[in-house]
N, C-alpha and C positions, 0 to 999 in steps of 0.2 A: 023035409029039408035036412041035408046032411050037415055035420058040424063044420066042414070046410066051406060049404055054400053059405052058411050063416055067418062064418067069420068074414068072408069077402063082402057080404051084404053090409055088415057093420062097418067095415073099412070104407066102403063106397059112401055110406051115409055120413061118416065122419069127414071124408074128403069133401063131399058136397057142402056140408055145414061150414067147413073151413074156408072153402072158396067163397061162399056167400058172405061170411064174416069179413074176409079180406076185401071183397067188393064194397061192402058197407063202409069199411074204413077208408077206402079209396074215394068213395063218393063224399064222405064226411070231410076228408082232407081237401078235396077240390073245393067244397063249399066253404071251408075255412079260409082257403087261399083267396077266394073271391071276395070275402068280406074282411080280409086281414086289415087291421088298423094301419099297418105300415104302408100298404098299397092304397089306402083311402086318403092319404095325405099327399102333399105336393111340395116342391122346392122352387124358389125363385132365385135364379142366378142373375144378380144385378151387376151391370157394368156402367160406370159413369165416365164418359170421355168428353173433354172440353177443349176448345181453342181459346187461348188467352186473348188473342186479337188477330186481325187480318194478316199481320206480318209473320205469324206462325203458320208454316205450311201444313203441319200435321197436328191432329188433336192428341192430347195426352190424358192418361188416367188421372182422375181427381182423387188424390190419396188422403187418408186420415179424415174422412168426412162421415158423419153419422146420418143414417137414413132410417125411416120408421115405416112400419107396415100397419095400416089402420083398417079395421074391418068396415066394409061397406063401400058403396060407389061414391063418385064425386058428388052426385046429386044428393045422396043421403048425408054426406058430410059437408054440405054447402056452407052451413054456419061456421064450421071449423075452418074451412078453406078461406072464408072471408076474414076470420080472425087472424089467420096466418098472414094473409096478404096486406091487411090494414095495420099490422103491428108496426109501431114507429121503429125506424132503423137507425142505430148508432154504429158507425163503422169502427173498426179497431183503431185506425189512425185518429179519428175524432175523439174516441174515448180517452186514449193516452195523451193526446194534446190537451184535452180538457182537464186532466189532473196534473198538467205541468211536466210531463215526461220530455226528455231531450229528443232531438231528431235522431241521433245515433241509436238510442234505445228503441225508438219506433222502427227504424230501418232494420235493426237486428231481428225484431219480431217478424217483420214483413218478409225477410229473406226466406224463411222456412214456413211461412203461413202459420205462425204461432199465435195462440190465443193467450198464452201465459209463458213465463220464463222456464217452465218445466218441460217444454216440448223439445228442447235441444240442449246439448252440453255447452256450458260457458267455458270457453277456452282462454288460455293465457293471453292470446292476442286481443281478447275482448276487454282485458283489464290493464294492459300495459302497452306502451307505444302509441303511435299516431291513431290507431284504430280503437283505442280504449273508450269505453262507454262510461260517462260520468256516474250514473247510478250504480254501476258495478264497482267502480273504484271506491265510492263512498262505502259500499257494503263490505268490500275487502278490508278497508281501513278499520271498520268497526269489528269485523271478525278477527282480524289479526290481534287486536287488543284482547279479545275474548278468548281465542284459542291458542295464542302464542305462536302461530305458524301461518305464514302467508299462503302456502299451498292448501292447508286445511281450511283456511278462510275462503279460498276460491271454491273448494268443493262444497262448502256449506254456505255459499254466498247468498242463496235465496232467503235464508232465515233472517238475514239482516236487511232485506228490502222491505219497504212499506207494503202493507197488504194490498193496497190498490195497484201498486206497480207489479207485485208478484203474480197476482191472479184475479185482479178486480174485474177485468173484461170477461174472463171465463165465468166468474161467478154471476155476473150480470146476465150473460147468455143463459146460464142454467136456471135462473129465476123465471125468465120468459119461457124457457122450454118446459119446465115443470107445470106452468100454468096451462100451456097448450095441451100437454099430455093428459092433464086432469080433465080438461074439457072433452078430449077425444074419448077417454075411457068412460066418462059419465054418459056420453051419448051412445056408445056402442055396447057398454056393459062387458067389454073385452079388454084384456091387457094389450097394450100396444107393444109390438115387437120391434127391437132396434138392432142394427148391425153397423159396423164401421168398415169403410172401404180399405183395402190393402194398398200397397204402393202402386199397384197397377189400376186402381179404381174399381176393383171387383169385391163383391160381398155376396153372402148367401143367406137368404131367409129359408130355414129348413123346418120340416115337420109342420107344414101349414095345412089347416083345414080348407078343403075346396070352397071356393066362393070368390066374390069380387072384393078387391081391396084398393086402398089408395097408398101409393108409395110417396112419401114426402120427406124433405129435409127439415121441415118446420121452421128452422132459422136460416135465412138466406146465406149462402156461401159467398165469400168475396172472391170472385174470379176476375183477375186483372183489376180494372177500375169499376166493376159492375157488381151489383148484388144479384145473385142467381138463385131462383127459387123453383123447386120442382113439386108439383102435385100431379101424380100420374095414376091413372086407373089401370089395374092389372087383374086379369082373371086367372085364378089358380085352379088347376084341374087335378083330380086324383091321379097319382102316378107320374106327375111332372118331375123330371129328373134334373139334377145339376149339370149333367153332361149335355143337355140340350142347349140350343142357341140362347145366349144371354138376353135379358131384357135390357136393351141398350137405351140409355137416356143421355141427353147432351144439351148444349146451349146453341142459340141461333147461329153463331159464327161457324159451327161445325156442320158441314154438308154431307157427312157420311151417310151411306145407305143403311137401311134397317134400323134407324133410330125410332124407338117406340114413343118417346115423349121428349118434347123440347121445352126447356126451362123458360120461365118469364124472367126477363132481366130489367133492372133499373140502374141508372147511374148511381154510384155511391154519393151520399149527400155531402155538400160542402161543409167543412168544419168551421165552427166559430173560432175567433182568435184564442190561442192557447194561453194558459195562465202565465207561462214563461215569457210571453211577448207583451203582456199587459203592463 
């Protein structure tokens, strides 16, 4: 064998080895792609739309409401669902009337579906003139003495409200919520995931392990004059994307197509006489 022939034989051998190696890398890469953790997870695009009553022609997105994703089917979470459904309900209006809040204060909370005074700005019109709210006026007066400025007292008004007026209803809701979350996590051995809807009623559960889950709001939402509770079973598949059709949930008044789960609704309970009227 001549030196030139030997040289070309070695080059051919190296080329063959290189191609084999590249093929191995390609096969390995394809294998990696198929078992990639990123593609073995899923996304749930949640959409919540409700009709407040029959007088509303169109449904609207339910904004600023928290929803939870619980591992397991409705059957597997039967005890939890029963606990959610049997939980005694105290409406926002009943709570605040029960602690002697004024009707203007309750109306101010209700206008923006607020659970505490922190959910919206307290404006000048809320503390002065015919639309003034008595609780806010009292807090302003106390703050003005403390801060020496009426405008500063308005901005820091909440600190001079009683705790139960400021955030008592929200704190009560949180106690019930933590109890239900503890029950869910003890049963499943998994952390419950939560999201809050945006102003259009949309939220995303991301990076979800494939399987069957329950979507629930755990604490009924006040929609109009009704308590609205969702417990919906959803199947998450590997590779489910946020760009796909949303998992649409709604209330009985909304007759839109493609609704995957309809809430169970009950009338809000009647309130006992308020402390202010006794």
